[in-house]
Each structure stands twice: as C-alpha cells, then as structure tokens.
N, C-alpha and C positions, 0 to 999 in steps of 0.2 A: 849192601842190601841186595836181595834177590831181584834180578831183572824180570823174570817171568815173561809170559807172552800175553796174558790177559790185559785188555784195556778196560780198566775198572772205573766206573763212575761212582763216587762215594758221596753220601749225603749225611750231614749232621744237623739235626734240628731239635735236639733235646733241651736246649737252653734258649735264651733270647736271641743269640746270634744264629743266623742261618748260614751254613757253610756247605759248599760243594767242591769236589776235587776230582781231578782226572789223574790216574796213575797207570803206569805200565809195570805190572807186577807191583813191587814195593817202591818203585821210583816215582816220586811226585812230579807230574808234568805241569800242572796248573791248579790254582785254587782260587775260588771266589767266595767272599764272606760279606754279609750285610748285617748290620746291627742298628736298626732304627725302630720307629714306633709302629710300622706296618705289621700286620698279622703275618705269621709264617706262610700262610697260604698265598699271600700277595707277593712274597719275596722269592719263594723257592724256585718256581718254574722260570722266572726271568733270570735268576742266577744260573740255572742249568743252561739256558740258552746262551747267556754271555760267556760261560765257561767253554762251551763247545765251539762257539764262533771264534773266541780268542785262540783256541788250540787248533783251529782249522780242521775239525773233524765233525762228522755227523753222528747222530744217535745210533745209526745203524752200525757204526764202527765199534761201538761199545760192546764188549763180549761178556761182561759181568757187572754186577752192582754190589755195593757194600752200603749198609745203612745202620746208623746208630739206633738201637732199639730200647735204650733206657738203662736205668731210671732217669727221669727228668720231667720236663713239662708234658703233661698229658696231651694238651692240644698240639704242641710241637711234634711229639712223637707220632701222633695220628696223621698229621700232615705229611711228615717225612715218609712214613710207610705207604700211605696212599699214593704219594707221588711216585715212589719207586715201583710200586705195583702197576701203576698206570704206564710208566715208561717201559716196563718189562712185559706188558700185556701182549699176548699173542705170540710170544717167543719162548724159547727154552733156555734163555740166558739165566744163569743161576744168581742167587742173591745171598750174600754173606751177612748174617745178623751179628752185629758187633755191639758188645756192651759199652754203654757210654762211659762208665767209670774206668773200664779197661783202656779205652782210647785216651781218656784224660791222663791216666797213669803212665802211658807209654813214653811220653817225652821226658819223664823224670827217671826212667829206669836206666841205671848205670852199671848194672851187673854186680854191684857191691852192697846196695842197701835195699831193704824192703820199701815199698811205695804204697801209701794209702791215698785214695782219691775221694774227694768229698763234694757233695752238692747239697744245697738246702732242701730239707724235707718238710720244713715248717714245724710248728709246735715245739720248737726247741730241739728238734732232732735232725739227723743228717742221713742222707743216702751215702753209704760208704762201702768200699771194698778195699782189701789189702792184698798186695801181691809180693811174693818173695823176691829175692834178688835175681833169681833165675826166671822170673815171670810167672811162676806157678801161683795158684790162688791160695792165700792163707785164710782170708775171710771173704766169702762170696757176697755179692750184692745184698745189702741189708739196710734196714732203718734202725739207727742206733742213736742213743744220746751220746754227747761228748764223753761223759763219764764211762759209759759202757764201752765205747770205742777205745778210750785210753787204756782200759784194762787188757785190751787185746793187741796193742801195738808193740812190736819188738823195739828194743832200744836202737836208735839210729835211723828210724823210719823217716823217709822223706814224705811229707804230707802235702799233697797237691790240693790247693784251695780253689774249688770251682765256684760257680755262680751262687751267690747268696750264702756261702758257707763260712764267711769270715768270722762271725761271732763264735761258731762252734770251733773253728781252728784256734781262735784266741783262747778259748777255754782249754783246749788240748794243750796249747803251749804253756799255759799257766800250771796245769796239772803235771806236765811232763817236762818241766824246764830243763833244758840242756840235753834231753833224751831224744828229741825229735827235731827235724829240720822243717820249718814251715815254708812252703814255696807258693808264692802268689803268682800274679801275672808275670810272664806270659804262660806259665805252666798250666794254670787252671782255665784257660780260654778254650772252649770246645771248638774244634776245627775238624774239617772233613779229611784232611791229610792223614792223621793217625787212624781214623776209621778205615780209610782205604788200605793202609799198611796191614792192619789186623785182618781186614777182609781178604787181602791177598794171601795171607798165611792160612786163613780158614779155607779158601778155595783150593790152595795147593794141597791141603790134606783131605780134600774131597768133602768138605763140610758145607758147601753151597746148597741152598734150598730152592725149590720152586717158589716163585714170588708169592703165590697164594698161601704158602705155609708159614711165612714170616709174620711174627706177632710181636707187639710191644712187650717190654719187660717193665711193668709199672712198679713192682716190688710192694707197693702199698695201694690199697683201693682209693680211688678218688673220693674226696670228702662228700661231694654232691651225690655220688652213687651210694655211699654209706648211709646218708640221710634218707635217700629214697627207699632203700631196701630194709633199713633198720638194722643193718649189720654193723659190726665194729669197724671204725675207721682205723685201718691197720698202718 
C-alpha cells in the first residue's frame, strides 16, 4: 500500500456502526468503532477524541479528511458530514468524499472477480454498486430489486452483504445459484479504514474538496421528504 504523507482522519457513519480511523496515506494507524443504541451524534465525536488520544496526536496534526457519503442512513450521513465539516472548519484541509458501497466492496476486491456491495434500501430493494476486477465501476450506485441486480451481475461476482441486505442477498443466491459468491461478515461491516484508503487515493489524484462542497449521496429521496413534497419516493 502507498505510504503517502497525508495524515487522514476517516469517518464512516452510513450504517448503524459509527467508525473513525487514522491513516498515513493508505496505511491504517488506528481505528475506533462503536455499535450501540445511542444516536450517531452521541457517538461520533467521542470516538474521534478516543482515536486521536490513543494515537497520541492532535486534530491539528490531521492534514486531510475522508468521509463516507452514502448511500446509507440519512441521519447517519448527515451527522458524519456535519462532523467532518465542523472539524475542518476554518482550515484549508481537503476532504475526500468516498462512496459507502465502494468502501464496502474494497475489502473483497482480489483482482480476479467483480464485486457487488449491497445495503438495505427498504421496500424490497437494495442500494447496490458493482465493480470490475480492476476496481472500475460496472454499475454505479443505484436502487435495484434483487431481480434487476441479478440480471446485471457477471458470473463469479463476489457479493458483499451489508447492513440489512441479507434477504436481498438470499434472493440473489437463489436466482444465481453457483454463479456468485455471497460474502457476509466481516466483509459487509462498514468501517472507516477502507473509507480512509479510498480517500487517500482520491487525495493523491487531486480529488479532495473544500469541506463546504462535500454533500451526501442519498441515491433515493427520503420517504418523509417525498410525502412532504408530494414527489415520488425514489
């Protein structure tokens, strides 16, 4: 892995687990994860404090940030982005916006198989993205039924089952028996380490953004918003 010089603080809060990590380039130095009943807003800043204390560094030493931008929990994504923007406030430190599904898929990429990453999108649908063996995007972040996703998966795809996606993965397995490999935990556990690795790569190619320009990637409109505006729940 690339060493790099950036000291990156990575944040993952798109699922129930709240995870933060510290990386030097692509090298993971420390990671803190909490998965309990408290709201993400109650867990995230204490996790950052514990991470930095444990690593013996201050926030001032951090030179860049990486944050998971979705799709995922609307509340969790808003908390994660607000936290990163607050930490970066008043500085010119860049922020790498990292797709949640891309980070989920990273641990399963072996250079030989396509990888699909799944999260529950409710209503019998999945948030899904599919990546080729070389990491390029075959299917960008989308909301798909298991049947629609099955029609787009290459044979031999490694399917990463993220939070709440087990029923959809089971349907995929039934439709594509012997044609895909279903990977459950620990592959589908959202963690800040992979977010940091992809963030380091984005920063290395100059894709960091000012904090105020980073926005969540919801993929579909929140149901509450759709009801309020009268627009279709996407």
